[in-house]
Structures are given as structure tokens and as C-alpha cells.
Backbone of each chain as nested JSON, in Angstrom:
{
  "chains": [
    {"id": "A", "residues": [
      {"number": 1, "name": "MET", "atoms": {"N": [10.382, -22.957, -23.436], "CA": [10.902, -21.744, -23.481], "C": [10.821, -20.902, -22.12]}},
      {"number": 2, "name": "GLU", "atoms": {"N": [11.667, -20.099, -22.129], "CA": [12.203, -19.586, -20.79], "C": [12.281, -18.085, -21.078]}},
      {"number": 3, "name": "PHE", "atoms": {"N": [11.708, -17.66, -19.916], "CA": [11.596, -16.005, -19.943], "C": [12.379, -15.131, -18.746]}},
      {"number": 4, "name": "SER", "atoms": {"N": [12.823, -14.294, -18.933], "CA": [13.328, -13.453, -17.97], "C": [13.251, -11.838, -18.087]}},
      {"number": 5, "name": "ILE", "atoms": {"N": [12.869, -11.567, -16.965], "CA": [12.538, -9.811, -16.746], "C": [14.03, -9.013, -16.777]}},
      {"number": 6, "name": "ASN", "atoms": {"N": [14.079, -8.145, -17.428], "CA": [15.541, -7.171, -17.121], "C": [14.986, -6.05, -17.567]}},
      {"number": 7, "name": "PHE", "atoms": {"N": [15.796, -5.029, -17.372], "CA": [15.522, -3.73, -17.785], "C": [14.943, -3.358, -19.29]}},
      {"number": 8, "name": "ASN", "atoms": {"N": [15.465, -3.93, -20.228], "CA": [14.828, -4.034, -21.503], "C": [13.463, -4.21, -21.577]}},
      {"number": 9, "name": "ASN", "atoms": {"N": [13.081, -5.14, -20.973], "CA": [11.872, -5.791, -20.82], "C": [10.73, -4.746, -20.24]}},
      {"number": 10, "name": "ILE", "atoms": {"N": [11.44, -3.997, -19.257], "CA": [10.441, -2.836, -18.355], "C": [10.291, -1.812, -19.375]}},
      {"number": 11, "name": "ILE", "atoms": {"N": [11.321, -1.354, -20.263], "CA": [11.082, -0.429, -21.364], "C": [9.957, -0.947, -22.243]}},
      {"number": 12, "name": "GLY", "atoms": {"N": [10.132, -1.942, -22.459], "CA": [9.065, -2.788, -23.605], "C": [7.753, -2.765, -22.994]}},
      {"number": 13, "name": "ILE", "atoms": {"N": [7.729, -3.002, -21.587], "CA": [6.532, -3.26, -20.908], "C": [5.609, -2.056, -20.886]}},
      {"number": 14, "name": "VAL", "atoms": {"N": [6.397, -0.898, -20.6], "CA": [5.781, 0.443, -20.401], "C": [5.711, 0.848, -21.839]}},
      {"number": 15, "name": "ALA", "atoms": {"N": [6.225, 0.565, -23.069], "CA": [6.009, 1.12, -24.346], "C": [4.742, 0.093, -24.549]}},
      {"number": 16, "name": "GLY", "atoms": {"N": [4.617, -1.212, -24.334], "CA": [3.318, -1.718, -24.646], "C": [2.094, -1.429, -23.909]}},
      {"number": 17, "name": "ILE", "atoms": {"N": [2.3, -0.859, -22.867], "CA": [1.098, -0.398, -21.823], "C": [0.624, 0.871, -22.59]}},
      {"number": 18, "name": "ILE", "atoms": {"N": [1.563, 1.678, -23.103], "CA": [1.131, 2.844, -23.588], "C": [0.435, 2.615, -25.129]}},
      {"number": 19, "name": "THR", "atoms": {"N": [1.187, 1.974, -25.722], "CA": [0.445, 1.602, -27.188], "C": [-0.87, 1.062, -27.075]}},
      {"number": 20, "name": "THR", "atoms": {"N": [-0.823, 0.01, -26.22], "CA": [-2.339, -0.744, -26.154], "C": [-3.186, 0.132, -25.59]}},
      {"number": 21, "name": "SER", "atoms": {"N": [-2.792, 1.255, -24.597], "CA": [-3.538, 2.152, -23.997], "C": [-4.414, 2.94, -24.842]}},
      {"number": 22, "name": "ALA", "atoms": {"N": [-3.608, 3.293, -26.008], "CA": [-3.78, 4.384, -26.81], "C": [-5.141, 3.732, -27.696]}},
      {"number": 23, "name": "LEU", "atoms": {"N": [-5.511, 2.719, -27.847], "CA": [-6.435, 2.264, -28.507], "C": [-7.828, 2.486, -27.797]}},
      {"number": 24, "name": "VAL", "atoms": {"N": [-7.675, 2.28, -26.283], "CA": [-8.732, 2.571, -25.479], "C": [-9.817, 3.936, -25.887]}},
      {"number": 25, "name": "PRO", "atoms": {"N": [-9.114, 5.199, -26.019], "CA": [-9.825, 6.331, -26.15], "C": [-10.514, 6.231, -27.554]}},
      {"number": 26, "name": "GLN", "atoms": {"N": [-9.664, 5.595, -28.461], "CA": [-10.35, 5.442, -29.882], "C": [-11.812, 4.68, -29.791]}},
      {"number": 27, "name": "ALA", "atoms": {"N": [-11.548, 3.503, -29.197], "CA": [-12.707, 2.781, -29.025], "C": [-13.958, 3.298, -28.175]}},
      {"number": 28, "name": "LEU", "atoms": {"N": [-13.732, 3.916, -27.225], "CA": [-14.732, 4.728, -26.208], "C": [-15.237, 5.715, -27.063]}},
      {"number": 29, "name": "LYS", "atoms": {"N": [-14.538, 6.619, -28.133], "CA": [-14.984, 7.717, -28.772], "C": [-15.869, 7.166, -29.767]}},
      {"number": 30, "name": "ILE", "atoms": {"N": [-15.796, 6.162, -30.336], "CA": [-16.548, 5.394, -31.368], "C": [-17.969, 5.081, -30.648]}},
      {"number": 31, "name": "TYR", "atoms": {"N": [-17.596, 4.383, -29.519], "CA": [-18.875, 3.828, -28.674], "C": [-19.732, 4.996, -28.139]}},
      {"number": 32, "name": "ARG", "atoms": {"N": [-19.116, 6.104, -27.88], "CA": [-19.962, 7.233, -27.226], "C": [-20.622, 7.808, -28.083]}},
      {"number": 33, "name": "THR", "atoms": {"N": [-19.904, 8.157, -29.462], "CA": [-20.51, 8.946, -30.449], "C": [-21.496, 8.24, -31.639]}},
      {"number": 34, "name": "LYS", "atoms": {"N": [-21.119, 6.806, -31.338], "CA": [-21.697, 5.981, -32.4], "C": [-21.408, 6.338, -33.87]}},
      {"number": 35, "name": "SER", "atoms": {"N": [-20.117, 6.941, -34.056], "CA": [-19.948, 7.386, -35.511], "C": [-18.364, 7.099, -35.473]}},
      {"number": 36, "name": "ALA", "atoms": {"N": [-18.118, 6.529, -36.717], "CA": [-16.58, 6.428, -37.03], "C": [-16.365, 6.542, -38.427]}},
      {"number": 37, "name": "ARG", "atoms": {"N": [-16.998, 7.417, -38.785], "CA": [-16.95, 7.898, -40.263], "C": [-15.357, 8.217, -40.83]}},
      {"number": 38, "name": "ASP", "atoms": {"N": [-14.77, 9.06, -39.786], "CA": [-13.303, 9.539, -40.274], "C": [-12.163, 8.332, -39.885]}},
      {"number": 39, "name": "VAL", "atoms": {"N": [-12.832, 7.402, -39.248], "CA": [-11.721, 6.45, -39.048], "C": [-11.613, 5.408, -40.186]}},
      {"number": 40, "name": "SER", "atoms": {"N": [-10.494, 4.844, -40.341], "CA": [-9.927, 4.401, -41.617], "C": [-10.344, 2.703, -41.251]}},
      {"number": 41, "name": "LEU", "atoms": {"N": [-11.152, 2.212, -41.79], "CA": [-11.466, 0.626, -41.644], "C": [-10.047, -0.026, -42.437]}},
      {"number": 42, "name": "THR", "atoms": {"N": [-9.483, 0.308, -43.264], "CA": [-8.385, -0.178, -43.656], "C": [-7.187, -0.188, -42.938]}},
      {"number": 43, "name": "MET", "atoms": {"N": [-7.119, 0.737, -42.248], "CA": [-5.87, 0.909, -41.133], "C": [-6.209, -0.094, -40.074]}},
      {"number": 44, "name": "PHE", "atoms": {"N": [-7.501, -0.376, -39.248], "CA": [-7.354, -1.193, -38.478], "C": [-7.339, -2.563, -39.224]}},
      {"number": 45, "name": "ILE", "atoms": {"N": [-7.83, -3.011, -40.11], "CA": [-7.642, -4.409, -40.886], "C": [-6.043, -4.645, -40.914]}},
      {"number": 46, "name": "PHE", "atoms": {"N": [-5.373, -3.7, -41.577], "CA": [-4.027, -3.64, -41.584], "C": [-3.451, -3.994, -40.104]}},
      {"number": 47, "name": "MET", "atoms": {"N": [-3.883, -3.169, -39.188], "CA": [-3.354, -3.18, -37.766], "C": [-3.611, -4.934, -37.08]}},
      {"number": 48, "name": "ALA", "atoms": {"N": [-4.659, -5.115, -37.454], "CA": [-5.153, -6.671, -37.085], "C": [-3.933, -7.925, -37.551]}},
      {"number": 49, "name": "VAL", "atoms": {"N": [-3.86, -7.536, -38.886], "CA": [-2.886, -8.581, -39.569], "C": [-1.537, -8.409, -39.044]}},
      {"number": 50, "name": "GLY", "atoms": {"N": [-1.009, -7.045, -39.006], "CA": [0.45, -6.945, -38.55], "C": [0.669, -7.11, -37.107]}},
      {"number": 51, "name": "ILE", "atoms": {"N": [-0.527, -6.78, -36.285], "CA": [-0.132, -7.082, -34.894], "C": [-0.382, -8.529, -34.566]}},
      {"number": 52, "name": "THR", "atoms": {"N": [-1.12, -9.331, -35.36], "CA": [-1.012, -10.821, -35.057], "C": [0.453, -11.006, -35.425]}},
      {"number": 53, "name": "LEU", "atoms": {"N": [1.053, -10.621, -36.459], "CA": [2.445, -11.053, -36.846], "C": [3.481, -10.436, -35.55]}},
      {"number": 54, "name": "TRP", "atoms": {"N": [3.385, -9.428, -35.242], "CA": [4.122, -8.922, -34.008], "C": [3.969, -10.072, -32.757]}},
      {"number": 55, "name": "PHE", "atoms": {"N": [2.689, -10.511, -32.706], "CA": [2.478, -11.343, -31.736], "C": [3.449, -12.712, -31.869]}},
      {"number": 56, "name": "VAL", "atoms": {"N": [3.335, -12.948, -33.134], "CA": [4.152, -14.163, -33.587], "C": [5.716, -14.018, -33.367]}},
      {"number": 57, "name": "TYR", "atoms": {"N": [6.112, -12.724, -33.737], "CA": [7.453, -12.275, -33.67], "C": [7.833, -12.537, -32.168]}},
      {"number": 58, "name": "GLY", "atoms": {"N": [7.113, -11.916, -31.213], "CA": [7.41, -11.911, -29.835], "C": [7.521, -13.107, -29.284]}},
      {"number": 59, "name": "VAL", "atoms": {"N": [6.6, -14.193, -29.732], "CA": [6.816, -15.595, -29.537], "C": [8.233, -16.037, -29.81]}},
      {"number": 60, "name": "LEU", "atoms": {"N": [8.439, -15.75, -31.133], "CA": [9.729, -16.13, -31.563], "C": [11.203, -15.77, -30.909]}},
      {"number": 61, "name": "ILE", "atoms": {"N": [10.919, -14.324, -30.695], "CA": [12.098, -13.824, -29.745], "C": [12.144, -13.879, -28.203]}},
      {"number": 62, "name": "LYS", "atoms": {"N": [10.935, -14.472, -27.911], "CA": [10.47, -14.911, -26.543], "C": [10.669, -13.605, -25.763]}},
      {"number": 63, "name": "GLU", "atoms": {"N": [9.964, -12.53, -26.017], "CA": [10.004, -11.176, -25.595], "C": [8.621, -11.05, -24.97]}},
      {"number": 64, "name": "ILE", "atoms": {"N": [8.297, -11.122, -23.667], "CA": [7.166, -11.123, -22.997], "C": [6.282, -9.675, -23.419]}},
      {"number": 65, "name": "PRO", "atoms": {"N": [7.197, -8.5, -23.293], "CA": [6.426, -7.228, -23.648], "C": [5.751, -7.391, -24.844]}},
      {"number": 66, "name": "VAL", "atoms": {"N": [6.383, -7.776, -25.888], "CA": [5.879, -7.908, -27.439], "C": [4.779, -8.825, -27.365]}},
      {"number": 67, "name": "ILE", "atoms": {"N": [4.678, -10.016, -26.781], "CA": [3.659, -10.896, -26.678], "C": [2.226, -10.407, -26.059]}},
      {"number": 68, "name": "LEU", "atoms": {"N": [2.593, -9.655, -24.742], "CA": [1.467, -9.273, -24.079], "C": [0.795, -7.97, -24.606]}},
      {"number": 69, "name": "ALA", "atoms": {"N": [1.604, -7.041, -24.94], "CA": [1.139, -5.782, -25.573], "C": [0.219, -6.116, -26.946]}},
      {"number": 70, "name": "ASN", "atoms": {"N": [0.657, -6.979, -27.515], "CA": [0.07, -7.362, -28.894], "C": [-1.244, -8.029, -28.83]}},
      {"number": 71, "name": "SER", "atoms": {"N": [-1.309, -8.805, -27.705], "CA": [-2.22, -9.794, -27.512], "C": [-3.77, -8.918, -27.188]}},
      {"number": 72, "name": "VAL", "atoms": {"N": [-3.267, -8.052, -26.167], "CA": [-4.282, -7.072, -25.544], "C": [-4.905, -5.988, -26.734]}},
      {"number": 73, "name": "SER", "atoms": {"N": [-3.828, -5.485, -27.563], "CA": [-3.807, -4.691, -28.799], "C": [-4.881, -5.149, -29.731]}},
      {"number": 74, "name": "LEU", "atoms": {"N": [-4.623, -6.65, -30.046], "CA": [-5.739, -7.433, -30.931], "C": [-6.923, -7.111, -30.337]}},
      {"number": 75, "name": "ILE", "atoms": {"N": [-7.208, -7.261, -29.231], "CA": [-8.655, -7.504, -28.671], "C": [-9.317, -5.849, -28.944]}},
      {"number": 76, "name": "LEU", "atoms": {"N": [-8.746, -5.268, -28.532], "CA": [-8.966, -3.59, -28.873], "C": [-9.303, -3.248, -30.219]}},
      {"number": 77, "name": "ILE", "atoms": {"N": [-8.303, -3.903, -31.124], "CA": [-8.358, -3.493, -32.773], "C": [-9.709, -4.169, -33.018]}},
      {"number": 78, "name": "PHE", "atoms": {"N": [-10.041, -5.495, -32.917], "CA": [-11.404, -6.096, -33.303], "C": [-12.385, -5.498, -32.735]}},
      {"number": 79, "name": "SER", "atoms": {"N": [-12.379, -4.868, -31.662], "CA": [-13.691, -3.962, -30.834], "C": [-13.705, -2.777, -32.12]}},
      {"number": 80, "name": "ILE", "atoms": {"N": [-12.593, -2.19, -32.249], "CA": [-13.017, -0.82, -32.869], "C": [-13.507, -1.249, -34.464]}},
      {"number": 81, "name": "ILE", "atoms": {"N": [-12.788, -2.544, -35.109], "CA": [-13.363, -2.929, -36.641], "C": [-14.589, -3.157, -36.462]}},
      {"number": 82, "name": "PHE", "atoms": {"N": [-15.19, -3.696, -35.197], "CA": [-16.491, -4.173, -35.227], "C": [-17.473, -3.029, -34.944]}},
      {"number": 83, "name": "MET", "atoms": {"N": [-17.158, -1.988, -34.177], "CA": [-17.827, -0.684, -34.277], "C": [-17.91, 0.217, -35.627]}},
      {"number": 84, "name": "LYS", "atoms": {"N": [-16.77, 0.311, -36.114], "CA": [-16.558, 0.887, -37.615], "C": [-17.707, 0.147, -38.218]}},
      {"number": 85, "name": "ILE", "atoms": {"N": [-17.807, -1.193, -38.413], "CA": [-18.571, -1.531, -39.468], "C": [-20.055, -1.55, -38.86]}},
      {"number": 86, "name": "ARG", "atoms": {"N": [-20.265, -1.578, -37.809], "CA": [-21.575, -1.507, -37.257], "C": [-22.179, 0.205, -37.08]}},
      {"number": 87, "name": "TYR", "atoms": {"N": [-21.271, 1.237, -36.898], "CA": [-21.786, 2.625, -36.797], "C": [-21.446, 3.107, -38.139]}},
      {"number": 88, "name": "GLY", "atoms": {"N": [-20.169, 2.753, -38.916], "CA": [-19.987, 3.402, -40.237], "C": [-19.158, 4.325, -40.188]}}
    ]},
    {"id": "B", "residues": [
      {"number": 1, "name": "MET", "atoms": {"N": [27.543, -2.097, -31.665], "CA": [26.37, -2.838, -31.579], "C": [26.282, -3.503, -32.986]}},
      {"number": 2, "name": "GLU", "atoms": {"N": [25.852, -4.975, -32.796], "CA": [25.822, -5.738, -34.016], "C": [24.556, -6.303, -34.267]}},
      {"number": 3, "name": "PHE", "atoms": {"N": [24.232, -6.435, -35.825], "CA": [22.842, -6.827, -36.005], "C": [23.033, -8.104, -36.908]}},
      {"number": 4, "name": "SER", "atoms": {"N": [21.968, -8.76, -37.045], "CA": [22.027, -9.98, -37.971], "C": [20.653, -10.219, -38.503]}},
      {"number": 5, "name": "ILE", "atoms": {"N": [20.538, -10.646, -39.679], "CA": [19.039, -10.941, -40.19], "C": [18.944, -12.451, -40.066]}},
      {"number": 6, "name": "ASN", "atoms": {"N": [17.714, -12.938, -39.416], "CA": [17.336, -14.247, -39.384], "C": [15.861, -14.117, -39.574]}},
      {"number": 7, "name": "PHE", "atoms": {"N": [15.287, -15.84, -39.393], "CA": [13.863, -15.864, -39.6], "C": [13.041, -15.002, -38.81]}},
      {"number": 8, "name": "ASN", "atoms": {"N": [13.44, -14.687, -37.518], "CA": [12.575, -13.944, -36.739], "C": [12.442, -12.444, -37.209]}},
      {"number": 9, "name": "ASN", "atoms": {"N": [13.645, -12.034, -37.477], "CA": [13.775, -10.667, -38.06], "C": [12.941, -10.419, -39.316]}},
      {"number": 10, "name": "ILE", "atoms": {"N": [12.854, -11.626, -39.992], "CA": [12.046, -11.463, -41.532], "C": [10.39, -11.178, -41.029]}},
      {"number": 11, "name": "ILE", "atoms": {"N": [10.118, -12.1, -39.93], "CA": [8.87, -11.914, -39.347], "C": [8.271, -10.73, -38.924]}},
      {"number": 12, "name": "GLY", "atoms": {"N": [9.383, -10.174, -38.156], "CA": [9.239, -8.875, -37.441], "C": [9.419, -7.743, -38.551]}},
      {"number": 13, "name": "ILE", "atoms": {"N": [9.925, -7.905, -39.605], "CA": [9.953, -6.931, -40.645], "C": [8.682, -6.887, -41.374]}},
      {"number": 14, "name": "VAL", "atoms": {"N": [8.182, -8.012, -41.715], "CA": [6.753, -8.177, -42.434], "C": [5.776, -7.577, -41.633]}},
      {"number": 15, "name": "ALA", "atoms": {"N": [5.853, -7.761, -40.154], "CA": [4.889, -7.252, -39.197], "C": [4.989, -5.694, -39.113]}},
      {"number": 16, "name": "GLY", "atoms": {"N": [6.346, -5.331, -39.322], "CA": [6.508, -3.671, -39.134], "C": [6.04, -2.928, -40.256]}},
      {"number": 17, "name": "ILE", "atoms": {"N": [6.235, -3.753, -41.366], "CA": [5.766, -3.198, -42.724], "C": [4.322, -2.778, -42.735]}},
      {"number": 18, "name": "ILE", "atoms": {"N": [3.59, -3.904, -42.295], "CA": [2.353, -4.045, -42.329], "C": [1.64, -2.839, -41.284]}},
      {"number": 19, "name": "THR", "atoms": {"N": [1.934, -3.249, -39.923], "CA": [1.528, -2.002, -38.961], "C": [1.897, -0.826, -39.308]}},
      {"number": 20, "name": "THR", "atoms": {"N": [3.152, -0.295, -39.997], "CA": [3.434, 0.991, -40.278], "C": [2.4, 1.348, -41.528]}},
      {"number": 21, "name": "SER", "atoms": {"N": [2.485, 0.608, -42.553], "CA": [1.391, 0.833, -43.815], "C": [0.14, 1.184, -43.201]}},
      {"number": 22, "name": "ALA", "atoms": {"N": [-0.249, 0.447, -41.985], "CA": [-1.738, 0.502, -41.609], "C": [-2.185, 2.124, -41.475]}},
      {"number": 23, "name": "LEU", "atoms": {"N": [-1.004, 2.967, -41.092], "CA": [-1.342, 4.312, -40.659], "C": [-1.351, 5.15, -42.064]}},
      {"number": 24, "name": "VAL", "atoms": {"N": [-0.707, 4.735, -43.048], "CA": [-1.005, 5.545, -44.446], "C": [-2.499, 5.827, -44.839]}},
      {"number": 25, "name": "PRO", "atoms": {"N": [-3.367, 4.645, -44.888], "CA": [-4.696, 5.07, -45.289], "C": [-5.474, 5.923, -44.312]}},
      {"number": 26, "name": "GLN", "atoms": {"N": [-5.152, 6.027, -42.894], "CA": [-5.803, 6.816, -42.318], "C": [-5.175, 8.242, -42.447]}},
      {"number": 27, "name": "ALA", "atoms": {"N": [-4.002, 8.55, -42.635], "CA": [-3.35, 9.702, -42.777], "C": [-4.025, 10.434, -44.173]}},
      {"number": 28, "name": "LEU", "atoms": {"N": [-4.207, 9.514, -45.208], "CA": [-4.693, 9.878, -46.541], "C": [-6.025, 10.334, -46.192]}},
      {"number": 29, "name": "LYS", "atoms": {"N": [-6.776, 9.411, -45.649], "CA": [-8.163, 9.595, -45.321], "C": [-8.425, 11.084, -44.789]}},
      {"number": 30, "name": "ILE", "atoms": {"N": [-7.758, 11.397, -43.71], "CA": [-8.146, 12.578, -43.194], "C": [-7.656, 13.635, -44.203]}},
      {"number": 31, "name": "TYR", "atoms": {"N": [-6.519, 13.52, -44.823], "CA": [-6.068, 14.528, -45.896], "C": [-7.101, 14.804, -47.188]}},
      {"number": 32, "name": "ARG", "atoms": {"N": [-7.819, 13.749, -47.586], "CA": [-8.575, 13.707, -48.627], "C": [-9.917, 14.481, -48.312]}},
      {"number": 33, "name": "THR", "atoms": {"N": [-10.366, 14.017, -46.996], "CA": [-11.673, 14.544, -46.581], "C": [-11.502, 15.693, -45.747]}},
      {"number": 34, "name": "LYS", "atoms": {"N": [-10.068, 16.069, -45.268], "CA": [-10.23, 17.266, -44.259], "C": [-10.888, 17.416, -43.121]}},
      {"number": 35, "name": "SER", "atoms": {"N": [-11.299, 15.947, -42.651], "CA": [-12.063, 15.869, -41.648], "C": [-11.36, 14.582, -40.788]}},
      {"number": 36, "name": "ALA", "atoms": {"N": [-11.375, 14.833, -39.283], "CA": [-10.864, 14.014, -38.526], "C": [-11.625, 13.829, -37.346]}},
      {"number": 37, "name": "ARG", "atoms": {"N": [-13.025, 14.478, -37.373], "CA": [-13.812, 14.359, -36.192], "C": [-13.695, 13.206, -35.26]}},
      {"number": 38, "name": "ASP", "atoms": {"N": [-13.795, 12.033, -36.092], "CA": [-14.034, 10.755, -35.205], "C": [-12.832, 9.901, -34.873]}},
      {"number": 39, "name": "VAL", "atoms": {"N": [-11.701, 10.865, -35.277], "CA": [-10.431, 10.307, -34.937], "C": [-9.591, 10.736, -33.605]}},
      {"number": 40, "name": "SER", "atoms": {"N": [-9.553, 10.054, -32.581], "CA": [-8.869, 10.247, -31.226], "C": [-7.837, 10.8, -31.127]}},
      {"number": 41, "name": "LEU", "atoms": {"N": [-7.655, 12.424, -30.76], "CA": [-6.425, 12.798, -30.555], "C": [-5.455, 12.197, -29.724]}},
      {"number": 42, "name": "THR", "atoms": {"N": [-6.389, 11.981, -28.522], "CA": [-5.788, 11.114, -27.328], "C": [-4.819, 9.83, -27.657]}},
      {"number": 43, "name": "MET", "atoms": {"N": [-5.659, 8.972, -28.671], "CA": [-4.956, 7.828, -29.081], "C": [-3.48, 7.997, -29.778]}},
      {"number": 44, "name": "PHE", "atoms": {"N": [-3.426, 9.193, -30.751], "CA": [-2.414, 9.329, -31.476], "C": [-1.441, 9.946, -30.526]}},
      {"number": 45, "name": "ILE", "atoms": {"N": [-1.52, 10.805, -29.589], "CA": [-0.656, 11.467, -28.514], "C": [-0.044, 10.064, -27.814]}},
      {"number": 46, "name": "PHE", "atoms": {"N": [-1.069, 9.299, -27.128], "CA": [-0.126, 8.12, -26.667], "C": [0.704, 7.338, -27.679]}},
      {"number": 47, "name": "MET", "atoms": {"N": [0.08, 7.193, -28.865], "CA": [1.144, 6.237, -29.782], "C": [2.348, 6.849, -30.165]}},
      {"number": 48, "name": "ALA", "atoms": {"N": [2.379, 8.25, -30.129], "CA": [3.552, 9.12, -30.237], "C": [4.53, 8.604, -29.069]}},
      {"number": 49, "name": "VAL", "atoms": {"N": [3.985, 8.756, -28.047], "CA": [4.75, 8.581, -26.48], "C": [5.306, 6.765, -26.614]}},
      {"number": 50, "name": "GLY", "atoms": {"N": [4.111, 6.147, -26.916], "CA": [4.565, 4.561, -26.766], "C": [5.486, 4.169, -27.924]}},
      {"number": 51, "name": "ILE", "atoms": {"N": [5.32, 4.636, -29.087], "CA": [5.997, 4.364, -30.232], "C": [7.453, 4.846, -30.016]}},
      {"number": 52, "name": "THR", "atoms": {"N": [7.758, 5.923, -29.456], "CA": [8.975, 6.339, -28.993], "C": [9.57, 5.255, -28.208]}},
      {"number": 53, "name": "LEU", "atoms": {"N": [8.992, 4.844, -27.251], "CA": [9.475, 3.84, -26.255], "C": [9.772, 2.663, -26.759]}},
      {"number": 54, "name": "TRP", "atoms": {"N": [8.861, 2.062, -27.816], "CA": [9.179, 0.813, -28.625], "C": [10.507, 1.185, -29.43]}},
      {"number": 55, "name": "PHE", "atoms": {"N": [10.597, 2.126, -29.885], "CA": [11.866, 2.631, -30.887], "C": [13.044, 2.314, -29.839]}},
      {"number": 56, "name": "VAL", "atoms": {"N": [13.197, 2.803, -28.594], "CA": [14.316, 2.861, -27.486], "C": [14.263, 1.504, -27.276]}},
      {"number": 57, "name": "TYR", "atoms": {"N": [13.297, 0.548, -27.0], "CA": [13.297, -0.822, -26.915], "C": [13.926, -1.569, -27.808]}},
      {"number": 58, "name": "GLY", "atoms": {"N": [13.65, -1.509, -29.051], "CA": [14.412, -1.772, -30.193], "C": [15.739, -1.617, -30.411]}},
      {"number": 59, "name": "VAL", "atoms": {"N": [16.176, -0.586, -29.798], "CA": [17.76, -0.214, -29.741], "C": [18.302, -1.068, -29.008]}},
      {"number": 60, "name": "LEU", "atoms": {"N": [17.766, -1.322, -27.733], "CA": [17.872, -1.964, -26.37], "C": [18.279, -3.281, -26.778]}},
      {"number": 61, "name": "ILE", "atoms": {"N": [17.295, -4.076, -27.395], "CA": [17.412, -5.256, -27.772], "C": [18.147, -5.651, -29.141]}},
      {"number": 62, "name": "LYS", "atoms": {"N": [18.506, -4.741, -29.659], "CA": [19.259, -4.606, -31.125], "C": [18.291, -5.305, -31.891]}},
      {"number": 63, "name": "GLU", "atoms": {"N": [16.979, -5.139, -32.184], "CA": [16.163, -5.656, -33.267], "C": [15.753, -4.712, -34.247]}},
      {"number": 64, "name": "ILE", "atoms": {"N": [16.4, -4.902, -35.558], "CA": [16.118, -3.788, -36.793], "C": [14.606, -3.812, -36.915]}},
      {"number": 65, "name": "PRO", "atoms": {"N": [13.858, -4.924, -37.149], "CA": [12.435, -4.566, -37.344], "C": [11.695, -3.482, -36.612]}},
      {"number": 66, "name": "VAL", "atoms": {"N": [12.129, -3.676, -35.146], "CA": [11.412, -2.857, -34.257], "C": [11.949, -1.434, -34.426]}},
      {"number": 67, "name": "ILE", "atoms": {"N": [13.127, -1.075, -34.721], "CA": [13.821, -0.052, -34.734], "C": [13.019, 0.939, -35.929]}},
      {"number": 68, "name": "LEU", "atoms": {"N": [13.347, 0.09, -37.269], "CA": [12.677, 0.634, -38.354], "C": [11.233, 0.94, -38.585]}},
      {"number": 69, "name": "ALA", "atoms": {"N": [10.61, -0.014, -38.018], "CA": [9.104, -0.061, -38.179], "C": [8.504, 1.312, -37.251]}},
      {"number": 70, "name": "ASN", "atoms": {"N": [9.258, 1.428, -36.041], "CA": [8.847, 2.558, -35.27], "C": [9.299, 3.835, -35.656]}},
      {"number": 71, "name": "SER", "atoms": {"N": [10.257, 3.856, -36.358], "CA": [10.886, 5.303, -36.718], "C": [9.703, 5.583, -37.909]}},
      {"number": 72, "name": "VAL", "atoms": {"N": [9.482, 4.925, -38.676], "CA": [8.574, 5.385, -39.846], "C": [7.266, 5.625, -39.35]}},
      {"number": 73, "name": "SER", "atoms": {"N": [6.767, 4.778, -38.45], "CA": [5.389, 4.915, -37.663], "C": [5.516, 6.308, -37.066]}},
      {"number": 74, "name": "LEU", "atoms": {"N": [6.424, 6.939, -36.247], "CA": [6.503, 8.046, -35.757], "C": [6.09, 9.055, -36.485]}},
      {"number": 75, "name": "ILE", "atoms": {"N": [6.828, 9.078, -37.673], "CA": [6.622, 10.112, -38.584], "C": [5.195, 10.131, -39.282]}},
      {"number": 76, "name": "LEU", "atoms": {"N": [4.684, 9.013, -39.46], "CA": [3.398, 8.935, -39.953], "C": [2.299, 9.414, -38.655]}},
      {"number": 77, "name": "ILE", "atoms": {"N": [2.503, 8.95, -37.538], "CA": [1.611, 9.48, -36.364], "C": [1.738, 10.941, -36.07]}},
      {"number": 78, "name": "PHE", "atoms": {"N": [2.982, 11.503, -36.479], "CA": [3.073, 13.087, -36.08], "C": [2.261, 13.882, -37.306]}},
      {"number": 79, "name": "SER", "atoms": {"N": [2.081, 13.184, -38.342], "CA": [1.384, 13.75, -39.747], "C": [-0.037, 13.753, -39.285]}},
      {"number": 80, "name": "ILE", "atoms": {"N": [-0.379, 12.587, -38.567], "CA": [-1.866, 12.7, -38.472], "C": [-2.161, 13.368, -37.317]}},
      {"number": 81, "name": "ILE", "atoms": {"N": [-1.505, 13.613, -36.197], "CA": [-1.429, 14.525, -35.394], "C": [-1.864, 15.963, -35.846]}},
      {"number": 82, "name": "PHE", "atoms": {"N": [-1.016, 16.435, -36.626], "CA": [-0.95, 17.568, -37.214], "C": [-2.03, 18.081, -37.881]}},
      {"number": 83, "name": "MET", "atoms": {"N": [-2.658, 16.86, -38.509], "CA": [-3.988, 17.042, -39.594], "C": [-5.094, 17.01, -38.649]}},
      {"number": 84, "name": "LYS", "atoms": {"N": [-5.128, 16.31, -37.785], "CA": [-6.318, 16.208, -36.413], "C": [-6.341, 17.587, -35.983]}},
      {"number": 85, "name": "ILE", "atoms": {"N": [-5.048, 18.387, -35.458], "CA": [-5.279, 19.479, -34.773], "C": [-5.685, 20.443, -35.814]}},
      {"number": 86, "name": "ARG", "atoms": {"N": [-5.17, 20.593, -37.257], "CA": [-5.458, 21.558, -38.262], "C": [-7.089, 21.258, -38.687]}},
      {"number": 87, "name": "TYR", "atoms": {"N": [-7.411, 19.99, -38.899], "CA": [-8.8, 19.763, -39.377], "C": [-9.855, 19.726, -38.703]}},
      {"number": 88, "name": "GLY", "atoms": {"N": [-9.343, 19.152, -37.104], "CA": [-10.558, 18.701, -36.098], "C": [-11.232, 17.733, -36.31]}}
    ]}
  ]
}
């Protein structure tokens, strides 16, 4: 498997950094308030399944941004699911 | 610009359908409860910016699943942002 970095990759990497970073304030908000009542568990379970598939897709099309962004997103999504179940 | 459908596309399309669908229960939950207190506005603003870039990335690498999934996701994200601002 061979990878190369080009302009498209840079756009994808920036996109990945932003969408992955987006999960951080949600995770922090739940952690700080110990409340996740308005957060949809269904949303984050679907996200976990879908992001796992995006990761597989990234490996198939050999696109580093897709692989990296989705790996980190998965970790954040599981932390949100864990807190949602814990704090409700 | 030329597009073709192959196995990778199918994985990407399924991934896109799932991650995009994930936003629907969150949007519905806010609509039904008229409450979005625990939902992070910062998360969805970052998502809107990031998903716009993923859309651009999809156009650059000519991957239909990336283009389609992110178009629909953007619409759902803007509806969530609108309701978050309205219902708080």
C-alpha cells in the first residue's frame, strides 16, 4: 500500500481536523455539565457504525486524511457514548 | 469530470448513508423536545465548516459518496444549528 501527499490530501486533512475537533466541545460539554439529556444516543451509535465504515473506505481508496480523521473521531464518539450512558 | 461506481464506492455510500442518517435522530430529538441545552453549538458550527471542506475534498478526488453524504449532512447540520439557536 502506497500513500502520497498532494493538494487534495491537504484539503482532506484540514477537513478531517475540523470535523474531528468538532467532537471535542461536545465531549467536554457533557463532561463538565454531567448532563447529556438533549444529546441523541441514536445519533452517536449510528456515527460509530458509519465512521467505522468511513475508516474502511479510507483504507480501500488509500486516502490518509479519511483514515486518520475517522480513527480519532471514533475514539471521541465512543467517549461521548460512554458519558451519555453514564450521565443520561 | 468522470465518475464510476465500484466496490469502494459502495462501502463509501453505505458509510455516507449511515453517518448522514445519524444526524436525523438528533434533529428530531431537538424538534420534539424543543430543547438543545446539552447539544454543543460549537460542535455543529465546526461540523458545518468541516463538512463543507469534506464536500470540496470529495469534488477534488471525484468520489461520489463523499460528495453526496456531505451535501445532505450540511442541510441537516444547518437545521440543527437553527434549532439550537432558537430553542437554546
